[in-house]
PDB file of N, CA, C and O in Angstrom:
ATOM      1  N   UNK A   1    -106.674  86.515  96.572  1.00  0.00           N
ATOM      2  CA  UNK A   1    -107.510  87.435  95.806  1.00  0.00           C
ATOM      3  C   UNK A   1    -108.741  87.845  96.609  1.00  0.00           C
ATOM      4  O   UNK A   1    -109.349  87.034  97.308  1.00  0.00           O
ATOM      5  N   UNK A   2    -109.085  89.105  96.494  1.00  0.00           N
ATOM      6  CA  UNK A   2    -110.224  89.659  97.224  1.00  0.00           C
ATOM      7  C   UNK A   2    -110.986  90.615  96.320  1.00  0.00           C
ATOM      8  O   UNK A   2    -110.390  91.297  95.486  1.00  0.00           O
ATOM      9  N   UNK A   3    -112.297  90.664  96.486  1.00  0.00           N
ATOM     10  CA  UNK A   3    -113.114  91.639  95.766  1.00  0.00           C
ATOM     11  C   UNK A   3    -113.874  92.457  96.800  1.00  0.00           C
ATOM     12  O   UNK A   3    -114.595  91.902  97.629  1.00  0.00           O
ATOM     13  N   UNK A   4    -113.715  93.772  96.752  1.00  0.00           N
ATOM     14  CA  UNK A   4    -114.426  94.686  97.643  1.00  0.00           C
ATOM     15  C   UNK A   4    -115.540  95.336  96.820  1.00  0.00           C
ATOM     16  O   UNK A   4    -115.271  95.961  95.794  1.00  0.00           O
ATOM     17  N   UNK A   5    -116.778  95.190  97.263  1.00  0.00           N
ATOM     18  CA  UNK A   5    -117.917  95.802  96.585  1.00  0.00           C
ATOM     19  C   UNK A   5    -118.203  97.128  97.281  1.00  0.00           C
ATOM     20  O   UNK A   5    -118.476  97.165  98.481  1.00  0.00           O
ATOM     21  N   UNK A   6    -118.137  98.218  96.512  1.00  0.00           N
ATOM     22  CA  UNK A   6    -118.319  99.566  97.071  1.00  0.00           C
ATOM     23  C   UNK A   6    -119.707 100.063  96.670  1.00  0.00           C
ATOM     24  O   UNK A   6    -120.012 100.211  95.486  1.00  0.00           O
ATOM     25  N   UNK A   7    -120.536 100.316  97.674  1.00  0.00           N
ATOM     26  CA  UNK A   7    -121.914 100.739  97.406  1.00  0.00           C
ATOM     27  C   UNK A   7    -122.291 101.883  98.335  1.00  0.00           C
ATOM     28  O   UNK A   7    -121.604 102.173  99.315  1.00  0.00           O
ATOM     29  N   UNK A   8    -123.395 102.517  97.997  1.00  0.00           N
ATOM     30  CA  UNK A   8    -123.879 103.650  98.792  1.00  0.00           C
ATOM     31  C   UNK A   8    -125.354 103.842  98.493  1.00  0.00           C
ATOM     32  O   UNK A   8    -125.857 103.367  97.475  1.00  0.00           O
ATOM     33  N   UNK A   9    -126.043 104.538  99.380  1.00  0.00           N
ATOM     34  CA  UNK A   9    -127.423 104.927  99.105  1.00  0.00           C
ATOM     35  C   UNK A   9    -127.394 106.010  98.030  1.00  0.00           C
ATOM     36  O   UNK A   9    -126.719 107.022  98.212  1.00  0.00           O
ATOM     37  N   UNK A  10    -128.098 105.833  96.927  1.00  0.00           N
ATOM     38  CA  UNK A  10    -128.037 106.814  95.837  1.00  0.00           C
ATOM     39  C   UNK A  10    -128.938 108.028  96.053  1.00  0.00           C
ATOM     40  O   UNK A  10    -129.362 108.655  95.082  1.00  0.00           O
ATOM     41  N   UNK A  11    -129.236 108.368  97.296  1.00  0.00           N
ATOM     42  CA  UNK A  11    -130.160 109.465  97.562  1.00  0.00           C
ATOM     43  C   UNK A  11    -129.507 110.835  97.466  1.00  0.00           C
ATOM     44  O   UNK A  11    -130.206 111.841  97.344  1.00  0.00           O
ATOM     45  N   UNK A  12    -128.193 110.894  97.519  1.00  0.00           N
ATOM     46  CA  UNK A  12    -127.483 112.176  97.425  1.00  0.00           C
ATOM     47  C   UNK A  12    -126.666 112.201  96.143  1.00  0.00           C
ATOM     48  O   UNK A  12    -126.141 111.168  95.727  1.00  0.00           O
ATOM     49  N   UNK A  13    -126.551 113.359  95.513  1.00  0.00           N
ATOM     50  CA  UNK A  13    -125.846 113.447  94.231  1.00  0.00           C
ATOM     51  C   UNK A  13    -124.371 113.110  94.347  1.00  0.00           C
ATOM     52  O   UNK A  13    -123.746 112.756  93.347  1.00  0.00           O
ATOM     53  N   UNK A  14    -123.797 113.208  95.535  1.00  0.00           N
ATOM     54  CA  UNK A  14    -122.371 112.941  95.706  1.00  0.00           C
ATOM     55  C   UNK A  14    -122.067 111.486  96.094  1.00  0.00           C
ATOM     56  O   UNK A  14    -120.907 111.150  96.334  1.00  0.00           O
ATOM     57  N   UNK A  15    -123.070 110.633  96.160  1.00  0.00           N
ATOM     58  CA  UNK A  15    -122.867 109.246  96.591  1.00  0.00           C
ATOM     59  C   UNK A  15    -121.814 108.539  95.736  1.00  0.00           C
ATOM     60  O   UNK A  15    -120.936 107.863  96.273  1.00  0.00           O
ATOM     61  N   UNK A  16    -121.893 108.686  94.425  1.00  0.00           N
ATOM     62  CA  UNK A  16    -120.928 108.055  93.538  1.00  0.00           C
ATOM     63  C   UNK A  16    -119.529 108.613  93.706  1.00  0.00           C
ATOM     64  O   UNK A  16    -118.546 107.877  93.621  1.00  0.00           O
ATOM     65  N   UNK A  17    -119.437 109.923  93.947  1.00  0.00           N
ATOM     66  CA  UNK A  17    -118.122 110.543  94.147  1.00  0.00           C
ATOM     67  C   UNK A  17    -117.486 110.057  95.447  1.00  0.00           C
ATOM     68  O   UNK A  17    -116.279 109.820  95.497  1.00  0.00           O
ATOM     69  N   UNK A  18    -118.287 109.907  96.490  1.00  0.00           N
ATOM     70  CA  UNK A  18    -117.759 109.366  97.751  1.00  0.00           C
ATOM     71  C   UNK A  18    -117.188 107.969  97.528  1.00  0.00           C
ATOM     72  O   UNK A  18    -116.117 107.641  98.039  1.00  0.00           O
ATOM     73  N   UNK A  19    -117.902 107.152  96.767  1.00  0.00           N
ATOM     74  CA  UNK A  19    -117.433 105.792  96.503  1.00  0.00           C
ATOM     75  C   UNK A  19    -116.165 105.812  95.658  1.00  0.00           C
ATOM     76  O   UNK A  19    -115.246 105.029  95.903  1.00  0.00           O
ATOM     77  N   UNK A  20    -116.104 106.702  94.665  1.00  0.00           N
ATOM     78  CA  UNK A  20    -114.905 106.801  93.832  1.00  0.00           C
ATOM     79  C   UNK A  20    -113.687 107.198  94.668  1.00  0.00           C
ATOM     80  O   UNK A  20    -112.594 106.667  94.472  1.00  0.00           O
ATOM     81  N   UNK A  21    -113.877 108.120  95.588  1.00  0.00           N
ATOM     82  CA  UNK A  21    -112.772 108.515  96.481  1.00  0.00           C
ATOM     83  C   UNK A  21    -112.336 107.345  97.361  1.00  0.00           C
ATOM     84  O   UNK A  21    -111.141 107.132  97.566  1.00  0.00           O
ATOM     85  N   UNK A  22    -113.291 106.596  97.873  1.00  0.00           N
ATOM     86  CA  UNK A  22    -112.961 105.440  98.709  1.00  0.00           C
ATOM     87  C   UNK A  22    -112.189 104.400  97.904  1.00  0.00           C
ATOM     88  O   UNK A  22    -111.227 103.811  98.396  1.00  0.00           O
ATOM     89  N   UNK A  23    -112.617 104.179  96.663  1.00  0.00           N
ATOM     90  CA  UNK A  23    -111.933 103.209  95.798  1.00  0.00           C
ATOM     91  C   UNK A  23    -110.505 103.666  95.517  1.00  0.00           C
ATOM     92  O   UNK A  23    -109.576 102.863  95.599  1.00  0.00           O
ATOM     93  N   UNK A  24    -110.319 104.930  95.189  1.00  0.00           N
ATOM     94  CA  UNK A  24    -108.971 105.440  94.920  1.00  0.00           C
ATOM     95  C   UNK A  24    -108.077 105.281  96.146  1.00  0.00           C
ATOM     96  O   UNK A  24    -106.910 104.913  96.013  1.00  0.00           O
ATOM     97  N   UNK A  25    -108.605 105.553  97.330  1.00  0.00           N
ATOM     98  CA  UNK A  25    -107.823 105.382  98.555  1.00  0.00           C
ATOM     99  C   UNK A  25    -107.456 103.913  98.775  1.00  0.00           C
ATOM    100  O   UNK A  25    -106.370 103.616  99.272  1.00  0.00           O
ATOM    101  N   UNK A  26    -108.350 102.996  98.411  1.00  0.00           N
ATOM    102  CA  UNK A  26    -108.015 101.570  98.513  1.00  0.00           C
ATOM    103  C   UNK A  26    -106.880 101.216  97.554  1.00  0.00           C
ATOM    104  O   UNK A  26    -105.989 100.443  97.906  1.00  0.00           O
ATOM    105  N   UNK A  27    -106.911 101.781  96.338  1.00  0.00           N
ATOM    106  CA  UNK A  27    -105.830 101.534  95.379  1.00  0.00           C
ATOM    107  C   UNK A  27    -104.495 102.021  95.928  1.00  0.00           C
ATOM    108  O   UNK A  27    -103.489 101.317  95.839  1.00  0.00           O
ATOM    109  N   UNK A  28    -104.487 103.212  96.489  1.00  0.00           N
ATOM    110  CA  UNK A  28    -103.249 103.781  97.028  1.00  0.00           C
ATOM    111  C   UNK A  28    -102.729 102.960  98.202  1.00  0.00           C
ATOM    112  O   UNK A  28    -101.530 102.695  98.294  1.00  0.00           O
ATOM    113  N   UNK A  29    -103.617 102.562  99.088  1.00  0.00           N
ATOM    114  CA  UNK A  29    -103.212 101.761 100.245  1.00  0.00           C
ATOM    115  C   UNK A  29    -102.692 100.396  99.792  1.00  0.00           C
ATOM    116  O   UNK A  29    -101.679  99.911 100.297  1.00  0.00           O
ATOM    117  N   UNK A  30    -103.391  99.782  98.841  1.00  0.00           N
ATOM    118  CA  UNK A  30    -102.948  98.476  98.339  1.00  0.00           C
ATOM    119  C   UNK A  30    -101.557  98.586  97.726  1.00  0.00           C
ATOM    120  O   UNK A  30    -100.689  97.759  98.004  1.00  0.00           O
ATOM    121  N   UNK A  31    -101.344  99.593  96.901  1.00  0.00           N
ATOM    122  CA  UNK A  31    -100.043  99.777  96.255  1.00  0.00           C
ATOM    123  C   UNK A  31     -98.933  99.935  97.294  1.00  0.00           C
ATOM    124  O   UNK A  31     -97.842  99.389  97.135  1.00  0.00           O
ATOM    125  N   UNK A  32     -99.220 100.685  98.357  1.00  0.00           N
ATOM    126  CA  UNK A  32     -98.210 100.904  99.397  1.00  0.00           C
ATOM    127  C   UNK A  32     -97.842  99.604 100.117  1.00  0.00           C
ATOM    128  O   UNK A  32     -96.779  99.509 100.731  1.00  0.00           O
ATOM    129  N   UNK A  33     -98.724  98.607 100.040  1.00  0.00           N
ATOM    130  CA  UNK A  33     -98.481  97.310 100.682  1.00  0.00           C
ATOM    131  C   UNK A  33     -98.003  96.248  99.691  1.00  0.00           C
ATOM    132  O   UNK A  33     -97.860  95.076 100.041  1.00  0.00           O
ATOM    133  N   UNK A  34     -97.756  96.678  98.442  1.00  0.00           N
ATOM    134  CA  UNK A  34     -97.304  95.734  97.424  1.00  0.00           C
ATOM    135  C   UNK A  34     -98.406  94.849  96.873  1.00  0.00           C
ATOM    136  O   UNK A  34     -98.141  93.756  96.374  1.00  0.00           O
ATOM    137  N   UNK A  35     -99.641  95.322  96.964  1.00  0.00           N
ATOM    138  CA  UNK A  35    -100.801  94.565  96.491  1.00  0.00           C
ATOM    139  C   UNK A  35    -101.308  95.216  95.206  1.00  0.00           C
ATOM    140  O   UNK A  35    -101.444  96.437  95.132  1.00  0.00           O
ATOM    141  N   UNK A  36    -101.584  94.394  94.199  1.00  0.00           N
ATOM    142  CA  UNK A  36    -102.130  94.899  92.940  1.00  0.00           C
ATOM    143  C   UNK A  36    -103.629  95.143  93.075  1.00  0.00           C
ATOM    144  O   UNK A  36    -104.292  94.537  93.917  1.00  0.00           O
ATOM    145  N   UNK A  37    -104.154  96.034  92.240  1.00  0.00           N
ATOM    146  CA  UNK A  37    -105.583  96.342  92.311  1.00  0.00           C
ATOM    147  C   UNK A  37    -106.127  96.686  90.931  1.00  0.00           C
ATOM    148  O   UNK A  37    -105.386  97.062  90.022  1.00  0.00           O
ATOM    149  N   UNK A  38    -107.436  96.547  90.804  1.00  0.00           N
ATOM    150  CA  UNK A  38    -108.102  96.857  89.538  1.00  0.00           C
ATOM    151  C   UNK A  38    -109.536  97.286  89.836  1.00  0.00           C
ATOM    152  O   UNK A  38    -110.223  96.668  90.650  1.00  0.00           O
ATOM    153  N   UNK A  39    -109.979  98.349  89.169  1.00  0.00           N
ATOM    154  CA  UNK A  39    -111.359  98.825  89.302  1.00  0.00           C
ATOM    155  C   UNK A  39    -112.234  97.990  88.372  1.00  0.00           C
ATOM    156  O   UNK A  39    -111.911  97.827  87.196  1.00  0.00           O
ATOM    157  N   UNK A  40    -113.336  97.463  88.893  1.00  0.00           N
ATOM    158  CA  UNK A  40    -114.282  96.682  88.096  1.00  0.00           C
ATOM    159  C   UNK A  40    -115.647  97.353  88.195  1.00  0.00           C
ATOM    160  O   UNK A  40    -116.156  97.582  89.292  1.00  0.00           O
ATOM    161  N   UNK A  41    -116.234  97.667  87.044  1.00  0.00           N
ATOM    162  CA  UNK A  41    -117.483  98.437  87.010  1.00  0.00           C
ATOM    163  C   UNK A  41    -118.756  97.647  86.722  1.00  0.00           C
ATOM    164  O   UNK A  41    -119.847  98.197  86.868  1.00  0.00           O
ATOM    165  N   UNK A  42    -118.664  96.390  86.321  1.00  0.00           N
ATOM    166  CA  UNK A  42    -119.841  95.674  85.836  1.00  0.00           C
ATOM    167  C   UNK A  42    -121.021  95.677  86.804  1.00  0.00           C
ATOM    168  O   UNK A  42    -122.165  95.801  86.367  1.00  0.00           O
ATOM    169  N   UNK A  43    -120.775  95.544  88.098  1.00  0.00           N
ATOM    170  CA  UNK A  43    -121.900  95.508  89.037  1.00  0.00           C
ATOM    171  C   UNK A  43    -122.662  96.828  89.085  1.00  0.00           C
ATOM    172  O   UNK A  43    -123.828  96.857  89.480  1.00  0.00           O
ATOM    173  N   UNK A  44    -122.020  97.907  88.689  1.00  0.00           N
ATOM    174  CA  UNK A  44    -122.712  99.196  88.671  1.00  0.00           C
ATOM    175  C   UNK A  44    -123.883  99.217  87.708  1.00  0.00           C
ATOM    176  O   UNK A  44    -124.871  99.917  87.935  1.00  0.00           O
ATOM    177  N   UNK A  45    -123.773  98.449  86.632  1.00  0.00           N
ATOM    178  CA  UNK A  45    -124.850  98.431  85.640  1.00  0.00           C
ATOM    179  C   UNK A  45    -125.775  97.231  85.793  1.00  0.00           C
ATOM    180  O   UNK A  45    -126.847  97.196  85.189  1.00  0.00           O
ATOM    181  N   UNK A  46    -125.374  96.250  86.593  1.00  0.00           N
ATOM    182  CA  UNK A  46    -126.193  95.042  86.729  1.00  0.00           C
ATOM    183  C   UNK A  46    -126.726  94.812  88.140  1.00  0.00           C
ATOM    184  O   UNK A  46    -127.420  93.825  88.380  1.00  0.00           O
ATOM    185  N   UNK A  47    -126.411  95.708  89.079  1.00  0.00           N
ATOM    186  CA  UNK A  47    -126.760  95.447  90.481  1.00  0.00           C
ATOM    187  C   UNK A  47    -128.264  95.379  90.743  1.00  0.00           C
ATOM    188  O   UNK A  47    -128.682  94.877  91.786  1.00  0.00           O
ATOM    189  N   UNK A  48    -129.075  95.871  89.822  1.00  0.00           N
ATOM    190  CA  UNK A  48    -130.517  95.809  90.034  1.00  0.00           C
ATOM    191  C   UNK A  48    -131.190  94.668  89.271  1.00  0.00           C
ATOM    192  O   UNK A  48    -132.406  94.502  89.355  1.00  0.00           O
ATOM    193  N   UNK A  49    -130.405  93.879  88.524  1.00  0.00           N
ATOM    194  CA  UNK A  49    -130.971  92.664  87.935  1.00  0.00           C
ATOM    195  C   UNK A  49    -131.345  91.740  89.091  1.00  0.00           C
ATOM    196  O   UNK A  49    -130.559  91.591  90.027  1.00  0.00           O
ATOM    197  N   UNK A  50    -132.521  91.117  89.052  1.00  0.00           N
ATOM    198  CA  UNK A  50    -132.980  90.325  90.205  1.00  0.00           C
ATOM    199  C   UNK A  50    -131.991  89.271  90.695  1.00  0.00           C
ATOM    200  O   UNK A  50    -131.780  89.138  91.901  1.00  0.00           O
ATOM    201  N   UNK A  51    -131.380  88.518  89.773  1.00  0.00           N
ATOM    202  CA  UNK A  51    -130.456  87.463  90.196  1.00  0.00           C
ATOM    203  C   UNK A  51    -129.195  88.058  90.823  1.00  0.00           C
ATOM    204  O   UNK A  51    -128.683  87.540  91.816  1.00  0.00           O
ATOM    205  N   UNK A  52    -128.704  89.141  90.242  1.00  0.00           N
ATOM    206  CA  UNK A  52    -127.499  89.796  90.759  1.00  0.00           C
ATOM    207  C   UNK A  52    -127.804  90.408  92.122  1.00  0.00           C
ATOM    208  O   UNK A  52    -127.010  90.274  93.054  1.00  0.00           O
ATOM    209  N   UNK A  53    -128.937  91.072  92.244  1.00  0.00           N
ATOM    210  CA  UNK A  53    -129.325  91.693  93.518  1.00  0.00           C
ATOM    211  C   UNK A  53    -129.430  90.639  94.607  1.00  0.00           C
ATOM    212  O   UNK A  53    -128.977  90.858  95.731  1.00  0.00           O
ATOM    213  N   UNK A  54    -130.015  89.513  94.287  1.00  0.00           N
ATOM    214  CA  UNK A  54    -130.139  88.440  95.289  1.00  0.00           C
ATOM    215  C   UNK A  54    -128.753  87.994  95.762  1.00  0.00           C
ATOM    216  O   UNK A  54    -128.533  87.801  96.958  1.00  0.00           O
ATOM    217  N   UNK A  55    -127.818  87.831  94.817  1.00  0.00           N
ATOM    218  CA  UNK A  55    -126.480  87.384  95.170  1.00  0.00           C
ATOM    219  C   UNK A  55    -125.733  88.420  96.007  1.00  0.00           C
ATOM    220  O   UNK A  55    -125.158  88.082  97.041  1.00  0.00           O
ATOM    221  N   UNK A  56    -125.738  89.682  95.565  1.00  0.00           N
ATOM    222  CA  UNK A  56    -124.975  90.689  96.316  1.00  0.00           C
ATOM    223  C   UNK A  56    -125.629  90.994  97.663  1.00  0.00           C
ATOM    224  O   UNK A  56    -124.947  91.377  98.614  1.00  0.00           O
ATOM    225  N   UNK A  57    -126.944  90.827  97.745  1.00  0.00           N
ATOM    226  CA  UNK A  57    -127.610  90.977  99.041  1.00  0.00           C
ATOM    227  C   UNK A  57    -127.147  89.877  99.992  1.00  0.00           C
ATOM    228  O   UNK A  57    -126.981  90.112 101.189  1.00  0.00           O
ATOM    229  N   UNK A  58    -126.940  88.675  99.452  1.00  0.00           N
ATOM    230  CA  UNK A  58    -126.465  87.572 100.299  1.00  0.00           C
ATOM    231  C   UNK A  58    -125.044  87.838 100.801  1.00  0.00           C
ATOM    232  O   UNK A  58    -124.615  87.257 101.798  1.00  0.00           O
ATOM    233  N   UNK A  59    -124.317  88.719 100.107  1.00  0.00           N
ATOM    234  CA  UNK A  59    -122.963  89.095 100.523  1.00  0.00           C
ATOM    235  C   UNK A  59    -122.959  90.264 101.507  1.00  0.00           C
ATOM    236  O   UNK A  59    -121.915  90.617 102.056  1.00  0.00           O
ATOM    237  N   UNK A  60    -124.136  90.862 101.728  1.00  0.00           N
ATOM    238  CA  UNK A  60    -124.237  91.942 102.699  1.00  0.00           C
ATOM    239  C   UNK A  60    -124.473  93.325 102.122  1.00  0.00           C
ATOM    240  O   UNK A  60    -124.518  94.299 102.873  1.00  0.00           O
ATOM    241  N   UNK A  61    -124.626  93.439 100.808  1.00  0.00           N
ATOM    242  CA  UNK A  61    -124.920  94.745 100.206  1.00  0.00           C
ATOM    243  C   UNK A  61    -126.394  95.063 100.470  1.00  0.00           C
ATOM    244  O   UNK A  61    -127.268  94.298 100.064  1.00  0.00           O
ATOM    245  N   UNK A  62    -126.681  96.185 101.149  1.00  0.00           N
ATOM    246  CA  UNK A  62    -128.076  96.516 101.450  1.00  0.00           C
ATOM    247  C   UNK A  62    -128.925  96.685 100.191  1.00  0.00           C
ATOM    248  O   UNK A  62    -128.440  97.150  99.160  1.00  0.00           O
ATOM    249  N   UNK A  63    -130.181  96.307 100.288  1.00  0.00           N
ATOM    250  CA  UNK A  63    -131.111  96.377  99.151  1.00  0.00           C
ATOM    251  C   UNK A  63    -131.240  97.792  98.580  1.00  0.00           C
ATOM    252  O   UNK A  63    -131.465  97.963  97.382  1.00  0.00           O
ATOM    253  N   UNK A  64    -131.097  98.803  99.439  1.00  0.00           N
ATOM    254  CA  UNK A  64    -131.283 100.185  98.987  1.00  0.00           C
ATOM    255  C   UNK A  64    -129.990 100.824  98.491  1.00  0.00           C
ATOM    256  O   UNK A  64    -129.954 102.033  98.262  1.00  0.00           O
ATOM    257  N   UNK A  65    -128.931 100.039  98.321  1.00  0.00           N
ATOM    258  CA  UNK A  65    -127.659 100.572  97.840  1.00  0.00           C
ATOM    259  C   UNK A  65    -127.466 100.320  96.356  1.00  0.00           C
ATOM    260  O   UNK A  65    -127.885  99.294  95.820  1.00  0.00           O
ATOM    261  N   UNK A  66    -126.829 101.268  95.715  1.00  0.00           N
ATOM    262  CA  UNK A  66    -126.357 101.104  94.337  1.00  0.00           C
ATOM    263  C   UNK A  66    -124.870 100.758  94.429  1.00  0.00           C
ATOM    264  O   UNK A  66    -124.142 101.340  95.232  1.00  0.00           O
ATOM    265  N   UNK A  67    -124.429  99.817  93.612  1.00  0.00           N
ATOM    266  CA  UNK A  67    -123.012  99.488  93.556  1.00  0.00           C
ATOM    267  C   UNK A  67    -122.348 100.467  92.591  1.00  0.00           C
ATOM    268  O   UNK A  67    -122.749 100.573  91.432  1.00  0.00           O
ATOM    269  N   UNK A  68    -121.335 101.179  93.074  1.00  0.00           N
ATOM    270  CA  UNK A  68    -120.639 102.156  92.243  1.00  0.00           C
ATOM    271  C   UNK A  68    -119.331 101.613  91.677  1.00  0.00           C
ATOM    272  O   UNK A  68    -118.744 102.226  90.785  1.00  0.00           O
ATOM    273  N   UNK A  69    -118.880 100.504  92.168  1.00  0.00           N
ATOM    274  CA  UNK A  69    -117.670  99.893  91.648  1.00  0.00           C
ATOM    275  C   UNK A  69    -117.193  98.798  92.574  1.00  0.00           C
ATOM    276  O   UNK A  69    -117.675  98.653  93.697  1.00  0.00           O
ATOM    277  N   UNK A  70    -116.237  98.030  92.081  1.00  0.00           N
ATOM    278  CA  UNK A  70    -115.618  96.972  92.867  1.00  0.00           C
ATOM    279  C   UNK A  70    -114.111  97.114  92.761  1.00  0.00           C
ATOM    280  O   UNK A  70    -113.592  97.612  91.762  1.00  0.00           O
ATOM    281  N   UNK A  71    -113.423  96.677  93.783  1.00  0.00           N
ATOM    282  CA  UNK A  71    -111.970  96.719  93.808  1.00  0.00           C
ATOM    283  C   UNK A  71    -111.468  95.281  93.899  1.00  0.00           C
ATOM    284  O   UNK A  71    -111.701  94.593  94.892  1.00  0.00           O
ATOM    285  N   UNK A  72    -110.779  94.839  92.851  1.00  0.00           N
ATOM    286  CA  UNK A  72    -110.128  93.532  92.883  1.00  0.00           C
ATOM    287  C   UNK A  72    -108.735  93.730  93.456  1.00  0.00           C
ATOM    288  O   UNK A  72    -107.992  94.603  93.008  1.00  0.00           O
ATOM    289  N   UNK A  73    -108.381  92.922  94.444  1.00  0.00           N
ATOM    290  CA  UNK A  73    -107.083  93.028  95.112  1.00  0.00           C
ATOM    291  C   UNK A  73    -106.377  91.677  95.100  1.00  0.00           C
ATOM    292  O   UNK A  73    -107.007  90.633  95.267  1.00  0.00           O
ATOM    293  N   UNK A  74    -105.079  91.710  94.902  1.00  0.00           N
ATOM    294  CA  UNK A  74    -104.300  90.479  94.946  1.00  0.00           C
ATOM    295  C   UNK A  74    -102.828  90.772  94.766  1.00  0.00           C
ATOM    296  O   UNK A  74    -102.443  91.859  94.335  1.00  0.00           O
ATOM    297  N   UNK A  75    -102.014  89.796  95.097  1.00  0.00           N
ATOM    298  CA  UNK A  75    -100.574  89.971  94.936  1.00  0.00           C
ATOM    299  C   UNK A  75    -100.198  89.732  93.481  1.00  0.00           C
ATOM    300  O   UNK A  75    -100.674  88.789  92.850  1.00  0.00           O
ATOM    301  N   UNK A  76     -99.351  90.585  92.967  1.00  0.00           N
ATOM    302  CA  UNK A  76     -98.901  90.503  91.583  1.00  0.00           C
ATOM    303  C   UNK A  76     -97.912  89.348  91.464  1.00  0.00           C
ATOM    304  O   UNK A  76     -97.066  89.162  92.338  1.00  0.00           O
ATOM    305  N   UNK A  77     -98.013  88.575  90.388  1.00  0.00           N
ATOM    306  CA  UNK A  77     -97.083  87.483  90.132  1.00  0.00           C
ATOM    307  C   UNK A  77     -95.729  88.077  89.759  1.00  0.00           C
ATOM    308  O   UNK A  77     -95.623  88.746  88.731  1.00  0.00           O
ATOM    309  N   UNK A  78     -94.698  87.854  90.559  1.00  0.00           N
ATOM    310  CA  UNK A  78     -93.391  88.468  90.281  1.00  0.00           C
ATOM    311  C   UNK A  78     -92.739  87.940  89.001  1.00  0.00           C
ATOM    312  O   UNK A  78     -91.798  88.552  88.495  1.00  0.00           O
ATOM    313  N   UNK A  79     -93.223  86.814  88.472  1.00  0.00           N
ATOM    314  CA  UNK A  79     -92.664  86.254  87.243  1.00  0.00           C
ATOM    315  C   UNK A  79     -93.181  86.966  85.993  1.00  0.00           C
ATOM    316  O   UNK A  79     -92.626  86.804  84.907  1.00  0.00           O
ATOM    317  N   UNK A  80     -94.228  87.743  86.149  1.00  0.00           N
ATOM    318  CA  UNK A  80     -94.799  88.457  85.002  1.00  0.00           C
ATOM    319  C   UNK A  80     -94.277  89.883  85.021  1.00  0.00           C
ATOM    320  O   UNK A  80     -94.501  90.631  85.972  1.00  0.00           O
ATOM    321  N   UNK A  81     -93.581  90.243  83.959  1.00  0.00           N
ATOM    322  CA  UNK A  81     -93.048  91.605  83.904  1.00  0.00           C
ATOM    323  C   UNK A  81     -94.094  92.544  83.304  1.00  0.00           C
ATOM    324  O   UNK A  81     -94.841  92.185  82.394  1.00  0.00           O
ATOM    325  N   UNK A  82     -94.115  93.736  83.842  1.00  0.00           N
ATOM    326  CA  UNK A  82     -95.043  94.755  83.353  1.00  0.00           C
ATOM    327  C   UNK A  82     -94.347  95.580  82.286  1.00  0.00           C
ATOM    328  O   UNK A  82     -93.177  95.936  82.421  1.00  0.00           O
ATOM    329  N   UNK A  83     -95.075  95.875  81.234  1.00  0.00           N
ATOM    330  CA  UNK A  83     -94.513  96.719  80.186  1.00  0.00           C
ATOM    331  C   UNK A  83     -94.590  98.169  80.639  1.00  0.00           C
ATOM    332  O   UNK A  83     -95.583  98.601  81.225  1.00  0.00           O
ATOM    333  N   UNK A  84     -93.545  98.900  80.363  1.00  0.00           N
ATOM    334  CA  UNK A  84     -93.535 100.309  80.694  1.00  0.00           C
ATOM    335  C   UNK A  84     -94.395 101.053  79.667  1.00  0.00           C
ATOM    336  O   UNK A  84     -94.270 100.828  78.463  1.00  0.00           O
ATOM    337  N   UNK A  85     -95.248 101.923  80.144  1.00  0.00           N
ATOM    338  CA  UNK A  85     -96.108 102.687  79.243  1.00  0.00           C
ATOM    339  C   UNK A  85     -95.345 103.861  78.667  1.00  0.00           C
ATOM    340  O   UNK A  85     -94.627 104.561  79.382  1.00  0.00           O
ATOM    341  N   UNK A  86     -95.501 104.067  77.396  1.00  0.00           N
ATOM    342  CA  UNK A  86     -94.866 105.188  76.722  1.00  0.00           C
ATOM    343  C   UNK A  86     -95.907 106.287  76.521  1.00  0.00           C
ATOM    344  O   UNK A  86     -96.978 106.037  75.966  1.00  0.00           O
ATOM    345  N   UNK A  87     -95.603 107.469  76.959  1.00  0.00           N
ATOM    346  CA  UNK A  87     -96.512 108.596  76.800  1.00  0.00           C
ATOM    347  C   UNK A  87     -96.171 109.296  75.489  1.00  0.00           C
ATOM    348  O   UNK A  87     -95.027 109.690  75.261  1.00  0.00           O
ATOM    349  N   UNK A  88     -97.169 109.444  74.641  1.00  0.00           N
ATOM    350  CA  UNK A  88     -96.964 110.115  73.361  1.00  0.00           C
ATOM    351  C   UNK A  88     -97.065 111.624  73.573  1.00  0.00           C
ATOM    352  O   UNK A  88     -97.997 112.114  74.210  1.00  0.00           O
ATOM    353  N   UNK A  89     -96.115 112.332  73.044  1.00  0.00           N
ATOM    354  CA  UNK A  89     -96.099 113.786  73.205  1.00  0.00           C
ATOM    355  C   UNK A  89     -96.878 114.470  72.105  1.00  0.00           C
ATOM    356  O   UNK A  89     -96.969 115.697  72.085  1.00  0.00           O
TER     357      UNK A  89
END
């Protein structure tokens, strides 16, 4: 299991969109390698709490960055079957 923290300097209006594109590309690449992924947003709203900032800074996230999302990556358990989604017309 791996967690990728995606952050950027929030000085440009497109900073969040750049991060969203990077996250989507990670999802596509992971899927192509048989790796499961999930978007996690909690750090986007808590990254400026002092305790959280101290922790993510210790992981290498620059102080002037906003966290726009995280990507959880891991191999899917083959024993767990996924339900097929039904699209309602």
